[in-house]
MMTF fields as JSON, N, C-alpha, C and O atoms, coordinates in Angstrom:
{
  "mmtfVersion": "1.0.0",
  "mmtfProducer": "UNKNOWN",
  "numBonds": 467,
  "numAtoms": 468,
  "numGroups": 117,
  "numChains": 1,
  "numModels": 1,
  "chainsPerModel": [1],
  "groupsPerChain": [117],
  "chainIdList": ["A"],
  "bondAtomList": [4, 2, 8, 6, 12, 10, 16, 14, 20, 18, 24, 22, 28, 26, 32, 30, 36, 34, 40, 38, 44, 42, 48, 46, 52, 50, 56, 54, 60, 58, 64, 62, 68, 66, 72, 70, 76, 74, 80, 78, 84, 82, 88, 86, 92, 90, 96, 94, 100, 98, 104, 102, 108, 106, 112, 110, 116, 114, 120, 118, 124, 122, 128, 126, 132, 130, 136, 134, 140, 138, 144, 142, 148, 146, 152, 150, 156, 154, 160, 158, 164, 162, 168, 166, 172, 170, 176, 174, 180, 178, 184, 182, 188, 186, 192, 190, 196, 194, 200, 198, 204, 202, 208, 206, 212, 210, 216, 214, 220, 218, 224, 222, 228, 226, 232, 230, 236, 234, 240, 238, 244, 242, 248, 246, 252, 250, 256, 254, 260, 258, 264, 262, 268, 266, 272, 270, 276, 274, 280, 278, 284, 282, 288, 286, 292, 290, 296, 294, 300, 298, 304, 302, 308, 306, 312, 310, 316, 314, 320, 318, 324, 322, 328, 326, 332, 330, 336, 334, 340, 338, 344, 342, 348, 346, 352, 350, 356, 354, 360, 358, 364, 362, 368, 366, 372, 370, 376, 374, 380, 378, 384, 382, 388, 386, 392, 390, 396, 394, 400, 398, 404, 402, 408, 406, 412, 410, 416, 414, 420, 418, 424, 422, 428, 426, 432, 430, 436, 434, 440, 438, 444, 442, 448, 446, 452, 450, 456, 454, 460, 458, 464, 462],
  "bondOrderList": [1, 1, 1, 1, 1, 1, 1, 1, 1, 1, 1, 1, 1, 1, 1, 1, 1, 1, 1, 1, 1, 1, 1, 1, 1, 1, 1, 1, 1, 1, 1, 1, 1, 1, 1, 1, 1, 1, 1, 1, 1, 1, 1, 1, 1, 1, 1, 1, 1, 1, 1, 1, 1, 1, 1, 1, 1, 1, 1, 1, 1, 1, 1, 1, 1, 1, 1, 1, 1, 1, 1, 1, 1, 1, 1, 1, 1, 1, 1, 1, 1, 1, 1, 1, 1, 1, 1, 1, 1, 1, 1, 1, 1, 1, 1, 1, 1, 1, 1, 1, 1, 1, 1, 1, 1, 1, 1, 1, 1, 1, 1, 1, 1, 1, 1, 1],
  "groupList": [{"groupName": "MET", "atomNameList": ["N", "CA", "C", "O"], "elementList": ["N", "C", "C", "O"], "formalChargeList": [0, 0, 0, 0], "bondAtomList": [1, 0, 2, 1, 3, 2], "bondOrderList": [1, 1, 2], "singleLetterCode": "M", "chemCompType": "L-PEPTIDE LINKING"}, {"groupName": "GLU", "atomNameList": ["N", "CA", "C", "O"], "elementList": ["N", "C", "C", "O"], "formalChargeList": [0, 0, 0, 0], "bondAtomList": [1, 0, 2, 1, 3, 2], "bondOrderList": [1, 1, 2], "singleLetterCode": "E", "chemCompType": "L-PEPTIDE LINKING"}, {"groupName": "PHE", "atomNameList": ["N", "CA", "C", "O"], "elementList": ["N", "C", "C", "O"], "formalChargeList": [0, 0, 0, 0], "bondAtomList": [1, 0, 2, 1, 3, 2], "bondOrderList": [1, 1, 2], "singleLetterCode": "F", "chemCompType": "L-PEPTIDE LINKING"}, {"groupName": "LEU", "atomNameList": ["N", "CA", "C", "O"], "elementList": ["N", "C", "C", "O"], "formalChargeList": [0, 0, 0, 0], "bondAtomList": [1, 0, 2, 1, 3, 2], "bondOrderList": [1, 1, 2], "singleLetterCode": "L", "chemCompType": "L-PEPTIDE LINKING"}, {"groupName": "ASN", "atomNameList": ["N", "CA", "C", "O"], "elementList": ["N", "C", "C", "O"], "formalChargeList": [0, 0, 0, 0], "bondAtomList": [1, 0, 2, 1, 3, 2], "bondOrderList": [1, 1, 2], "singleLetterCode": "N", "chemCompType": "L-PEPTIDE LINKING"}, {"groupName": "ALA", "atomNameList": ["N", "CA", "C", "O"], "elementList": ["N", "C", "C", "O"], "formalChargeList": [0, 0, 0, 0], "bondAtomList": [1, 0, 2, 1, 3, 2], "bondOrderList": [1, 1, 2], "singleLetterCode": "A", "chemCompType": "L-PEPTIDE LINKING"}, {"groupName": "SER", "atomNameList": ["N", "CA", "C", "O"], "elementList": ["N", "C", "C", "O"], "formalChargeList": [0, 0, 0, 0], "bondAtomList": [1, 0, 2, 1, 3, 2], "bondOrderList": [1, 1, 2], "singleLetterCode": "S", "chemCompType": "L-PEPTIDE LINKING"}, {"groupName": "GLY", "atomNameList": ["N", "CA", "C", "O"], "elementList": ["N", "C", "C", "O"], "formalChargeList": [0, 0, 0, 0], "bondAtomList": [1, 0, 2, 1, 3, 2], "bondOrderList": [1, 1, 2], "singleLetterCode": "G", "chemCompType": "PEPTIDE LINKING"}, {"groupName": "VAL", "atomNameList": ["N", "CA", "C", "O"], "elementList": ["N", "C", "C", "O"], "formalChargeList": [0, 0, 0, 0], "bondAtomList": [1, 0, 2, 1, 3, 2], "bondOrderList": [1, 1, 2], "singleLetterCode": "V", "chemCompType": "L-PEPTIDE LINKING"}, {"groupName": "THR", "atomNameList": ["N", "CA", "C", "O"], "elementList": ["N", "C", "C", "O"], "formalChargeList": [0, 0, 0, 0], "bondAtomList": [1, 0, 2, 1, 3, 2], "bondOrderList": [1, 1, 2], "singleLetterCode": "T", "chemCompType": "L-PEPTIDE LINKING"}, {"groupName": "ASP", "atomNameList": ["N", "CA", "C", "O"], "elementList": ["N", "C", "C", "O"], "formalChargeList": [0, 0, 0, 0], "bondAtomList": [1, 0, 2, 1, 3, 2], "bondOrderList": [1, 1, 2], "singleLetterCode": "D", "chemCompType": "L-PEPTIDE LINKING"}, {"groupName": "PRO", "atomNameList": ["N", "CA", "C", "O"], "elementList": ["N", "C", "C", "O"], "formalChargeList": [0, 0, 0, 0], "bondAtomList": [1, 0, 2, 1, 3, 2], "bondOrderList": [1, 1, 2], "singleLetterCode": "P", "chemCompType": "L-PEPTIDE LINKING"}, {"groupName": "TRP", "atomNameList": ["N", "CA", "C", "O"], "elementList": ["N", "C", "C", "O"], "formalChargeList": [0, 0, 0, 0], "bondAtomList": [1, 0, 2, 1, 3, 2], "bondOrderList": [1, 1, 2], "singleLetterCode": "W", "chemCompType": "L-PEPTIDE LINKING"}, {"groupName": "ILE", "atomNameList": ["N", "CA", "C", "O"], "elementList": ["N", "C", "C", "O"], "formalChargeList": [0, 0, 0, 0], "bondAtomList": [1, 0, 2, 1, 3, 2], "bondOrderList": [1, 1, 2], "singleLetterCode": "I", "chemCompType": "L-PEPTIDE LINKING"}, {"groupName": "TYR", "atomNameList": ["N", "CA", "C", "O"], "elementList": ["N", "C", "C", "O"], "formalChargeList": [0, 0, 0, 0], "bondAtomList": [1, 0, 2, 1, 3, 2], "bondOrderList": [1, 1, 2], "singleLetterCode": "Y", "chemCompType": "L-PEPTIDE LINKING"}, {"groupName": "GLN", "atomNameList": ["N", "CA", "C", "O"], "elementList": ["N", "C", "C", "O"], "formalChargeList": [0, 0, 0, 0], "bondAtomList": [1, 0, 2, 1, 3, 2], "bondOrderList": [1, 1, 2], "singleLetterCode": "Q", "chemCompType": "L-PEPTIDE LINKING"}, {"groupName": "LYS", "atomNameList": ["N", "CA", "C", "O"], "elementList": ["N", "C", "C", "O"], "formalChargeList": [0, 0, 0, 0], "bondAtomList": [1, 0, 2, 1, 3, 2], "bondOrderList": [1, 1, 2], "singleLetterCode": "K", "chemCompType": "L-PEPTIDE LINKING"}, {"groupName": "ARG", "atomNameList": ["N", "CA", "C", "O"], "elementList": ["N", "C", "C", "O"], "formalChargeList": [0, 0, 0, 0], "bondAtomList": [1, 0, 2, 1, 3, 2], "bondOrderList": [1, 1, 2], "singleLetterCode": "R", "chemCompType": "L-PEPTIDE LINKING"}],
  "groupTypeList": [0, 1, 2, 3, 2, 4, 2, 2, 5, 2, 5, 5, 1, 6, 7, 8, 9, 10, 11, 4, 5, 6, 7, 5, 10, 3, 6, 5, 7, 4, 12, 3, 6, 0, 3, 2, 3, 13, 13, 11, 13, 5, 3, 0, 14, 8, 13, 3, 13, 8, 11, 15, 16, 17, 16, 1, 16, 16, 0, 16, 1, 9, 13, 5, 7, 5, 13, 8, 7, 10, 15, 13, 8, 9, 13, 7, 7, 3, 9, 7, 16, 13, 8, 4, 13, 16, 10, 10, 1, 13, 9, 2, 1, 9, 6, 8, 1, 17, 9, 16, 8, 9, 8, 16, 16, 12, 5, 13, 17, 10, 8, 13, 16, 11, 13, 6, 6],
  "groupIdList": [1, 2, 3, 4, 5, 6, 7, 8, 9, 10, 11, 12, 13, 14, 15, 16, 17, 18, 19, 20, 21, 22, 23, 24, 25, 26, 27, 28, 29, 30, 31, 32, 33, 34, 35, 36, 37, 38, 39, 40, 41, 42, 43, 44, 45, 46, 47, 48, 49, 50, 51, 52, 53, 54, 55, 56, 57, 58, 59, 60, 61, 62, 63, 64, 65, 66, 67, 68, 69, 70, 71, 72, 73, 74, 75, 76, 77, 78, 79, 80, 81, 82, 83, 84, 85, 86, 87, 88, 89, 90, 91, 92, 93, 94, 95, 96, 97, 98, 99, 100, 101, 102, 103, 104, 105, 106, 107, 108, 109, 110, 111, 112, 113, 114, 115, 116, 117],
  "secStructList": [7, 2, 2, 2, 2, 2, 2, 2, 2, 2, 2, 2, 2, 2, 6, 1, 7, 7, 6, 6, 7, 7, 2, 2, 2, 2, 2, 2, 2, 2, 2, 2, 2, 2, 2, 2, 2, 2, 2, 2, 2, 2, 2, 2, 0, 0, 0, 0, 0, 2, 2, 2, 2, 2, 2, 2, 2, 2, 2, 2, 2, 2, 2, 2, 6, 7, 7, 6, 6, 7, 3, 3, 3, 3, 6, 6, 1, 7, 3, 3, 3, 3, 3, 3, 3, 7, 1, 1, 3, 3, 3, 3, 3, 7, 1, 6, 6, 7, 7, 3, 3, 3, 3, 3, 4, 4, 4, 3, 3, 3, 3, 3, 7, 7, 7, 7, 7],
  "xCoordList": [78.013, 76.582, 75.918, 74.966, 76.44, 75.89, 76.154, 75.353, 77.294, 77.624, 76.564, 76.113, 76.161, 75.139, 73.811, 73.118, 73.465, 72.21, 72.237, 71.268, 73.346, 73.469, 73.46, 72.892, 74.095, 74.145, 72.743, 72.366, 71.97, 70.622, 69.69, 68.782, 69.908, 69.096, 69.371, 68.454, 70.653, 71.004, 70.381, 69.896, 70.397, 69.819, 68.31, 67.762, 67.647, 66.207, 65.898, 64.912, 66.738, 66.527, 66.82, 66.292, 67.671, 68.044, 66.862, 66.89, 65.829, 64.655, 63.817, 63.056, 63.953, 63.221, 64.014, 65.181, 63.385, 64.097, 63.775, 62.635, 64.788, 64.644, 64.268, 64.953, 63.201, 62.806, 63.854, 63.859, 64.738, 65.778, 67.109, 68.118, 67.136, 68.392, 68.887, 68.105, 70.211, 70.804, 70.855, 70.486, 71.299, 71.364, 72.334, 72.074, 73.45, 74.443, 73.859, 74.122, 73.077, 72.474, 71.449, 71.337, 70.719, 69.715, 70.357, 69.837, 71.463, 72.091, 72.762, 72.924, 73.154, 73.789, 72.813, 73.213, 71.575, 70.579, 70.316, 70.074, 70.361, 70.16, 71.285, 71.043, 72.512, 73.646, 73.56, 73.859, 73.153, 73.058, 71.978, 72.167, 70.87, 69.812, 70.214, 69.804, 71.02, 71.51, 72.487, 72.538, 73.264, 74.201, 73.464, 73.945, 72.303, 71.531, 71.055, 70.761, 70.975, 70.621, 71.845, 71.808, 72.925, 74.113, 74.883, 75.34, 75.037, 75.835, 75.284, 76.075, 73.992, 73.515, 73.689, 73.978, 73.513, 73.692, 75.154, 75.447, 76.067, 77.497, 77.891, 78.658, 77.383, 77.684, 77.143, 77.815, 75.948, 75.37, 76.216, 76.42, 76.702, 77.551, 78.836, 79.244, 79.472, 80.741, 80.546, 81.39, 79.459, 79.251, 78.726, 79.116, 77.862, 77.218, 77.801, 78.08, 77.985, 78.304, 79.789, 80.125, 80.674, 82.116, 82.579, 83.287, 82.223, 82.671, 82.11, 82.792, 80.892, 80.297, 81.053, 81.279, 81.447, 82.215, 83.578, 84.048, 84.213, 85.504, 85.347, 86.174, 84.293, 84.051, 83.817, 84.352, 83.024, 82.762, 84.036, 84.26, 84.866, 86.114, 87.047, 87.671, 87.142, 87.993, 87.487, 88.287, 86.169, 85.592, 85.86, 86.175, 85.739, 86.026, 87.491, 87.8, 88.392, 89.813, 90.077, 90.889, 89.405, 89.572, 89.099, 89.776, 87.942, 87.401, 88.277, 88.507, 88.766, 89.64, 90.964, 91.591, 91.402, 92.657, 92.526, 93.511, 91.331, 91.127, 91.798, 91.754, 92.421, 93.086, 92.582, 91.925, 92.902, 92.51, 93.162, 94.361, 92.375, 92.857, 92.377, 92.432, 91.91, 91.375, 90.006, 89.28, 89.668, 88.339, 87.439, 87.881, 86.169, 85.22, 83.941, 83.624, 83.224, 81.899, 80.983, 81.276, 79.866, 78.929, 77.926, 77.857, 77.146, 76.13, 75.011, 74.245, 74.915, 73.917, 74.417, 73.651, 75.71, 76.261, 77.033, 77.553, 77.122, 77.896, 79.382, 79.823, 80.144, 81.585, 82.285, 81.742, 83.477, 84.229, 85.537, 85.883, 86.269, 87.582, 87.458, 86.826, 88.049, 87.99, 88.764, 89.903, 88.12, 88.791, 88.932, 89.766, 88.137, 88.222, 87.685, 86.696, 88.357, 87.914, 87.809, 88.776, 86.616, 86.406, 86.2, 86.506, 85.693, 85.536, 84.816, 85.415, 83.539, 82.77, 82.135, 81.165, 82.679, 82.164, 83.293, 84.434, 82.948, 83.895, 83.255, 82.102, 84.02, 83.565, 84.336, 85.554, 83.601, 84.254, 83.681, 82.552, 84.498, 84.075, 83.524, 84.103, 82.383, 81.718, 81.861, 81.741, 82.112, 82.085, 83.062, 83.869, 82.972, 83.828, 83.545, 84.455, 82.298, 81.931, 82.408, 82.216, 83.021, 83.561, 82.475, 82.65, 81.388, 80.321, 80.789, 81.228, 80.692, 81.144, 79.95, 78.907, 80.132, 79.096, 79.726, 80.847, 78.991, 79.459, 78.575, 77.348, 79.215, 78.485, 79.131, 80.275, 78.387, 78.914, 79.812, 79.653, 80.735, 81.652, 80.924, 81.355, 79.833, 79.116, 78.436, 78.017, 78.322, 77.67, 78.642, 78.248, 79.895, 80.882, 80.905, 80.995, 80.822, 80.826, 82.213, 82.58, 82.999, 84.287, 85.255, 84.855, 86.515, 87.586, 88.57, 89.077, 88.84, 89.74, 90.994, 90.946, 92.112, 93.37, 93.896, 93.789, 94.478, 95.039, 96.275, 97.015, 96.475, 97.628, 98.879, 98.946, 99.858, 101.109, 102.225, 102.319, 103.081, 104.148, 105.471, 106.471],
  "yCoordList": [123.204, 123.021, 123.905, 123.502, 125.096, 126.014, 125.511, 125.729, 124.832, 124.263, 123.242, 123.255, 122.354, 121.355, 122.006, 121.581, 123.04, 123.733, 124.324, 124.2, 124.965, 125.564, 124.493, 124.69, 123.358, 122.267, 121.729, 121.546, 121.475, 120.952, 122.0, 121.655, 123.256, 124.315, 124.387, 124.568, 124.243, 124.235, 123.029, 123.143, 121.881, 120.674, 120.837, 120.38, 121.477, 121.676, 122.646, 122.474, 123.65, 124.611, 124.007, 124.467, 122.965, 122.395, 121.673, 121.421, 121.335, 120.692, 121.65, 121.218, 122.944, 123.956, 124.252, 124.636, 124.074, 124.283, 125.644, 126.107, 126.26, 127.546, 127.271, 126.493, 127.882, 127.601, 128.038, 127.54, 128.959, 129.433, 128.715, 129.121, 127.667, 126.984, 126.159, 125.618, 126.076, 125.267, 123.803, 123.488, 122.915, 121.491, 121.194, 120.312, 121.919, 121.692, 122.06, 121.378, 123.12, 123.523, 122.502, 122.256, 121.917, 120.923, 119.626, 118.995, 119.218, 117.964, 118.07, 117.051, 119.255, 119.414, 119.047, 118.437, 119.399, 119.053, 117.562, 117.011, 116.897, 115.45, 114.709, 113.743, 115.162, 114.513, 114.667, 113.737, 115.838, 116.068, 115.189, 114.642, 115.061, 114.205, 112.733, 111.956, 112.348, 110.963, 110.693, 109.583, 111.707, 111.528, 111.22, 110.444, 111.826, 111.553, 110.108, 109.603, 109.443, 108.029, 107.125, 106.086, 107.521, 106.674, 106.645, 105.579, 107.769, 107.833, 106.927, 106.189, 106.924, 106.005, 104.532, 103.703, 104.207, 102.819, 102.412, 101.304, 103.289, 102.992, 102.857, 101.961, 103.727, 103.628, 102.331, 101.683, 101.959, 100.72, 99.522, 98.591, 99.538, 98.458, 98.38, 97.297, 99.525, 99.543, 99.15, 98.459, 99.577, 99.326, 97.924, 97.314, 97.392, 96.115, 94.935, 93.895, 95.064, 93.909, 93.549, 92.369, 94.525, 94.243, 93.519, 92.519, 93.964, 93.219, 91.797, 90.887, 91.6, 90.266, 89.338, 88.173, 89.843, 89.034, 88.671, 87.548, 89.611, 89.329, 88.239, 87.331, 88.33, 87.341, 85.956, 84.965, 85.881, 84.599, 84.008, 82.801, 84.846, 84.378, 83.835, 82.79, 84.532, 84.084, 82.756, 81.881, 82.596, 81.364, 80.197, 79.097, 80.424, 79.364, 78.939, 77.751, 79.91, 79.589, 78.801, 77.877, 79.15, 78.446, 77.003, 76.084, 76.804, 75.455, 74.642, 73.456, 75.27, 74.564, 74.187, 73.21, 74.938, 74.667, 73.698, 73.414, 73.187, 72.244, 70.916, 70.445, 70.325, 69.034, 68.065, 68.464, 66.79, 65.772, 66.116, 66.388, 66.102, 66.428, 67.782, 68.048, 68.638, 69.941, 69.762, 68.817, 70.675, 70.693, 71.561, 72.583, 71.155, 71.95, 72.162, 71.408, 73.2, 73.483, 73.639, 74.417, 72.901, 72.986, 74.098, 74.651, 74.423, 75.464, 74.999, 75.818, 73.693, 73.163, 73.095, 72.774, 73.396, 73.41, 72.152, 72.072, 71.168, 69.966, 70.298, 71.055, 69.724, 69.929, 68.586, 67.58, 68.579, 67.335, 67.478, 68.55, 66.361, 66.329, 65.667, 64.618, 66.264, 65.744, 64.433, 64.339, 63.411, 62.132, 61.793, 60.962, 62.418, 62.128, 63.318, 63.944, 63.618, 64.693, 64.127, 63.586, 64.255, 63.871, 65.134, 66.226, 65.013, 66.165, 67.323, 68.369, 67.139, 68.206, 67.748, 68.348, 66.684, 66.166, 66.006, 65.708, 66.21, 66.026, 65.101, 65.289, 64.091, 63.191, 63.551, 63.728, 63.659, 64.003, 63.182, 62.697, 63.031, 62.327, 63.358, 64.43, 63.023, 64.025, 63.851, 64.832, 62.639, 62.483, 61.409, 60.911, 61.062, 60.04, 58.69, 57.876, 58.448, 57.199, 57.158, 56.162, 58.232, 58.353, 58.158, 57.417, 58.826, 58.813, 59.603, 60.747, 58.984, 59.648, 60.27, 59.64, 61.514, 62.259, 62.818, 63.327, 62.714, 63.261, 64.447, 64.346, 65.564, 66.778, 67.337, 67.018, 68.168, 68.885, 70.029, 70.511, 70.445, 71.515, 72.838, 73.627, 73.093, 74.344, 74.42, 75.498, 73.279, 73.257, 73.547, 73.498, 73.845, 74.131, 75.627, 76.442, 75.969, 77.37, 77.829, 78.981, 76.933, 77.352, 76.189, 75.044, 76.465, 75.468, 75.943, 77.062, 75.071, 75.407, 74.561, 73.338, 75.214, 74.517, 74.141, 74.932, 72.907, 72.544, 73.388, 73.797, 73.633, 74.426, 73.549, 72.489, 73.995, 73.24, 74.018, 75.238, 73.286, 73.998, 73.871, 74.413],
  "zCoordList": [152.791, 152.804, 151.746, 151.077, 151.62, 150.641, 149.218, 148.309, 149.045, 147.742, 147.325, 146.18, 148.247, 147.933, 147.588, 146.663, 148.341, 148.057, 146.653, 145.904, 146.297, 144.969, 143.88, 142.806, 144.172, 143.199, 142.916, 141.758, 143.981, 143.791, 143.176, 142.42, 143.494, 142.888, 141.388, 140.586, 141.018, 139.597, 138.894, 137.769, 139.559, 138.967, 138.77, 137.767, 139.711, 139.596, 138.445, 137.729, 138.281, 137.204, 135.839, 134.827, 135.807, 134.508, 133.861, 132.656, 134.628, 134.053, 133.217, 132.351, 133.47, 132.711, 131.438, 131.504, 130.3, 129.038, 128.456, 128.494, 127.926, 127.248, 125.797, 125.133, 125.282, 123.9, 122.875, 121.749, 123.252, 122.344, 122.556, 121.979, 123.363, 123.692, 122.52, 121.739, 122.417, 121.348, 121.783, 122.915, 120.918, 121.224, 122.357, 123.176, 122.415, 123.475, 124.836, 125.826, 124.893, 126.161, 126.637, 127.838, 125.736, 126.108, 126.59, 127.51, 125.998, 126.39, 127.754, 128.425, 128.186, 129.496, 130.609, 131.6, 130.466, 131.482, 131.532, 132.606, 130.376, 130.339, 131.045, 131.768, 130.834, 131.494, 133.005, 133.753, 133.44, 134.88, 135.507, 136.593, 134.831, 135.377, 135.344, 136.206, 134.345, 134.306, 135.438, 135.966, 135.814, 136.931, 138.226, 139.051, 138.402, 139.61, 139.672, 140.756, 138.543, 138.522, 138.614, 139.273, 137.955, 137.883, 139.198, 139.61, 139.856, 141.086, 142.182, 142.769, 142.505, 143.551, 143.179, 144.042, 141.903, 141.48, 141.622, 142.073, 141.245, 141.378, 142.843, 143.196, 143.69, 145.124, 145.718, 146.521, 145.329, 145.837, 145.398, 146.177, 144.169, 143.677, 144.498, 144.916, 144.727, 145.459, 146.924, 147.494, 147.53, 148.96, 149.224, 150.22, 148.379, 148.653, 147.881, 148.479, 146.609, 145.777, 145.809, 145.901, 145.735, 145.709, 146.972, 146.847, 148.185, 149.37, 149.433, 149.904, 148.969, 148.972, 148.033, 148.362, 146.867, 145.929, 146.508, 146.33, 147.198, 147.834, 148.885, 148.976, 149.672, 150.727, 150.123, 150.621, 149.058, 148.398, 147.806, 147.894, 147.206, 146.614, 147.699, 147.514, 148.819, 149.921, 150.478, 150.808, 150.585, 151.113, 150.169, 150.622, 148.86, 147.89, 147.97, 147.881, 148.139, 148.275, 149.552, 149.546, 150.648, 151.914, 151.79, 152.249, 151.171, 151.006, 150.062, 150.297, 148.995, 148.056, 148.713, 148.305, 149.719, 150.409, 151.564, 152.245, 151.797, 152.901, 152.568, 151.432, 153.59, 153.411, 154.479, 155.441, 154.293, 155.263, 156.6, 156.662, 157.656, 158.996, 159.497, 160.698, 158.605, 159.017, 159.66, 159.35, 160.553, 161.161, 160.287, 159.763, 160.127, 159.353, 160.15, 161.071, 159.774, 160.313, 159.114, 158.206, 159.1, 157.986, 158.236, 159.334, 157.205, 157.367, 158.294, 158.801, 158.516, 159.445, 160.876, 161.784, 161.092, 162.437, 162.818, 163.931, 161.927, 162.221, 162.157, 161.293, 163.076, 163.071, 163.049, 163.507, 162.52, 162.509, 161.776, 161.279, 161.717, 161.086, 159.718, 159.59, 158.711, 157.342, 157.26, 157.719, 156.661, 156.449, 154.965, 154.608, 154.095, 152.673, 151.879, 152.263, 150.763, 149.879, 148.474, 147.938, 147.875, 146.476, 145.664, 146.142, 144.46, 143.568, 144.248, 144.498, 144.545, 145.18, 146.489, 146.951, 147.09, 148.357, 149.368, 149.014, 150.619, 151.71, 152.733, 153.12, 153.171, 154.228, 155.496, 155.468, 156.617, 157.879, 159.012, 158.943, 160.083, 161.297, 162.259, 162.435, 162.892, 163.71, 165.211, 165.945, 165.698, 167.15, 167.599, 166.814, 168.888, 169.465, 168.807, 168.652, 168.42, 167.764, 166.315, 165.618, 165.876, 164.515, 163.448, 162.481, 163.652, 162.656, 161.443, 161.564, 160.278, 159.065, 158.342, 158.167, 157.933, 157.217, 155.94, 155.958, 154.838, 153.565, 153.187, 153.18, 152.875, 152.469, 151.21, 150.886, 150.514, 149.351, 149.849, 150.97, 149.014, 149.415, 149.658, 150.499, 148.94, 149.128, 150.493, 150.915, 151.191, 152.497, 153.636, 154.801, 153.33, 154.371, 154.64, 153.722, 155.926, 156.325, 156.754, 156.522, 157.385, 157.921, 157.906, 158.122, 157.656, 157.709, 158.758, 158.69, 159.742, 160.834, 160.696, 160.832, 160.428, 160.288, 161.672, 162.61, 161.811, 163.107, 163.423, 162.528, 164.705, 165.136, 165.052, 165.675, 164.283, 164.18, 164.842, 164.706, 165.571, 166.282, 165.586, 166.056]
}
């Protein structure tokens, strides 16, 4: 705890410039103040953006791996069994009456593989 206090006290003092300071002494304070801006941005990137990209990549792989016969759930909540896959569209049956619905691949939230024994 004392280390953090000393670190922040040093950072606060680095804003005060000595009129007799050389160029190297002046640039050290600039780097320290830049670190206070860079570190939170880097942490935010690592904590928020990287996991989201991983999740999106996994979802794209799951949707690309869907085959006829798999169960899907759309972002609107419709569920059904895939009967046809085209370029960027999937047709699925939704109920006992075998109502066919065609949606874009980006509208799929989940792909459920059938249990095989």
